[in-house]
C-alpha positions as CSV (number, residue, x, y, z in Angstrom):
1,X,103.3,129.6,96.1
2,X,101.3,131.3,93.5
3,X,99.0,129.5,91.0
4,X,100.6,128.9,87.6
5,X,98.3,131.4,85.8
6,X,99.4,134.2,88.2
7,X,103.2,133.7,87.6
8,X,105.6,136.2,86.2
9,X,108.6,135.1,84.0
10,X,111.0,134.9,87.0
11,X,108.4,133.1,89.1
12,X,107.7,130.7,86.3
13,X,111.4,129.6,86.3
14,X,111.3,129.1,90.0
15,X,108.1,127.2,89.9
16,X,109.4,124.9,87.1
17,X,112.6,124.3,89.0
18,X,110.7,123.3,92.1
19,X,108.5,121.1,90.1
20,X,111.4,119.3,88.5
21,X,113.1,118.8,91.9
22,X,109.9,117.3,93.2
23,X,109.6,115.0,90.2
24,X,113.3,113.9,90.6
25,X,112.6,113.3,94.3
26,X,109.6,111.0,93.5
27,X,111.6,109.1,90.9
28,X,114.5,108.5,93.3
29,X,112.0,106.9,95.7
30,X,110.5,104.6,93.1
31,X,113.6,102.5,92.5
32,X,112.9,99.4,90.4
33,X,113.8,96.0,91.9
34,X,115.4,94.8,88.7
35,X,117.7,97.3,86.9
36,X,118.0,96.7,83.2
37,X,121.2,97.9,81.5
38,X,122.7,97.3,78.2
39,X,126.0,96.1,79.9
40,X,125.6,93.3,82.3
41,X,128.3,92.9,84.8
42,X,130.3,89.7,84.0
43,X,132.6,88.6,86.8
44,X,132.7,85.1,85.4
45,X,131.7,85.0,81.8
46,X,131.4,81.2,81.7
47,X,128.5,81.2,84.2
48,X,125.9,83.9,84.7
49,X,123.5,84.5,87.6
50,X,119.7,84.4,87.1
51,X,119.5,88.2,87.3
52,X,122.3,88.6,84.8
53,X,120.7,86.2,82.3
54,X,117.3,87.9,82.6
55,X,118.8,91.4,82.3
56,X,120.8,90.4,79.3
57,X,117.8,88.7,77.6
58,X,115.7,91.9,78.1
59,X,118.5,94.1,76.8
60,X,118.4,91.9,73.6
61,X,114.6,92.6,73.3
62,X,113.7,89.1,74.4
63,X,111.2,88.3,77.1
64,X,112.4,87.9,80.7
65,X,111.1,84.3,80.5
66,X,113.7,83.5,77.9
67,X,116.5,84.6,80.3
68,X,115.0,82.4,83.1
69,X,114.6,79.5,80.7
70,X,118.3,79.9,79.5
71,X,119.5,80.0,83.1
72,X,117.5,76.9,84.1
73,X,118.7,75.1,81.0
74,X,122.3,75.8,81.6
75,X,122.1,75.0,85.3
76,X,120.6,71.6,84.3
77,X,123.4,70.7,82.0
78,X,126.2,72.1,84.2
79,X,126.9,75.1,81.9
80,X,128.1,72.7,79.2
81,X,127.1,72.2,75.6
82,X,127.7,68.6,74.9
83,X,131.1,67.9,76.5
84,X,132.4,71.4,76.1
85,X,132.1,74.0,78.9
86,X,130.4,77.3,78.0
87,X,133.1,80.0,77.7
88,X,130.8,83.0,77.1
89,X,127.1,82.6,78.1
90,X,126.2,86.0,76.5
91,X,127.5,84.7,73.2
92,X,125.4,81.6,73.7
93,X,122.2,83.7,74.2
94,X,123.1,85.7,71.1
95,X,123.6,82.7,68.9
96,X,120.5,80.9,70.3
97,X,118.5,84.1,69.5
98,X,119.9,84.2,66.0
99,X,119.1,80.5,65.4
100,X,115.6,80.8,66.9
101,X,116.3,78.2,69.7
102,X,114.8,80.3,72.6
103,X,111.2,79.5,73.6
104,X,109.7,82.8,72.5
105,X,111.3,82.5,69.0
106,X,109.8,79.0,68.3
107,X,106.8,78.8,66.1
108,X,103.6,78.5,67.9
109,X,104.9,80.0,71.2
110,X,102.1,81.8,73.1
111,X,103.9,82.6,76.3
112,X,102.1,79.9,78.3
113,X,102.8,76.2,79.0
114,X,100.7,74.0,76.9
115,X,99.0,71.0,78.5
116,X,98.7,68.2,75.9
117,X,97.1,65.5,77.9
118,X,95.1,65.2,81.1
119,X,96.2,62.5,83.6
120,X,93.5,60.1,84.6
121,X,93.7,57.6,87.3
122,X,93.6,53.9,86.2
123,X,90.2,52.3,86.1
124,X,89.3,49.1,87.8
125,X,91.8,49.4,90.7
């Protein structure tokens, strides 16, 4: 193959075509482990998986940690709010985002867990 500065017009098209094929080949080999899409598959809208919650949070411009927190919170309470089962978990994330209930939206959130007190063993034992 000729160097780029020695190319004619028809050679330049061929060179560019080969370059793009090579770039596409490299991109196909570098598949991400977590695919983010605007539309999250929802087989059962009442209960999402961890990956679905994280993907949906990221698609709403929220940190992935909010999606994990939401999933853990809902698993803890059995996908219920009070005594009512959640009908649409995506709507729940949207409303919690709007109301500022997610951890990243709270005032003073720095992205890390705050330790407020150190545990000390009892003295005199």
